[in-house]
C-alpha positions, 0 to 999 in steps of 0.5 A: 498500500501507498499514501501516509496517516496523519495522526492529529490532536486538539484540543479547545485552544490548538493542535498539543501534538501530531505525527505522520505514519506509513498507510501499512501501520496499525492506527493506534500503533502509529498515535503512540507518539502522537500520545506522549505528545499530547502528554506530555504538553496537555497535563491535566487531558482527562477525556478523550473524543476518538475515532473507533481504530483510537481504542487501543491506543487511549486505554495506552494513555489511561485516559476516559474514552469516548469513541465514536463510530461512522454514522451508517450514511459515511461511505469510503474510508 
């Protein structure tokens, strides 16, 4: 597979962390560095809203997870 994935963590004031990985890496594996950036930058962060692909990463980060599944009408990737 060709391409890249972008992982971004934001809060209400702006971007906290980000990274780019090859498309062949699973989302939760690629988000590990971004998660470490976010934990250092936002030490008081308690809740994360993430796509369902990131559920494993959120438990690793010890944050409360509120994952969101794609709506039924959403098509494509």
